[in-house]
Steps between C-alpha positions, in 0.01 A plus 500: 500500500596495138266698278733504200250304287246783539492823303559834675131566569450153648813539713373833633162345577657205683721737700193701606315182600795386713538843663128508582522153654803602706316808627198287595727258686670788682168655599373162624815461711473855635128466579564173680776661703284798598202285593702247700699760695199726561290212632784373719628829637238773496239463769478837678274732304477776760769698316580545134873458574661164560610425854870417528413135566284489186766672293767251610261213428434631147875536434569147623204360307604667174862391543401140565250496212755639253773259613256211463400614151866533401578148625201353318619670180852363547369150560277523194802606291702208638227250416454654155875473432493133603204433274672668203834324553584212270443157657798344672626173350 
């Protein structure tokens, strides 16, 4: 984003707003990951430690979730680039 038309104080404010939004987005992603993987994988509450089956499930779940999120981000970037490209004659 180009904030060159803003003064230094406005630029700093906009940067803080963007950083806060990015942190909120990250926390939403992380919370979704934790909730999804916990609900899918953790079902034996007789011990405070994860069983090996649960641990492997959590690792697979997190890996799949992160790969999915990465692919969605890539696809979004591709669509955004297409939308910003000049029209073809």
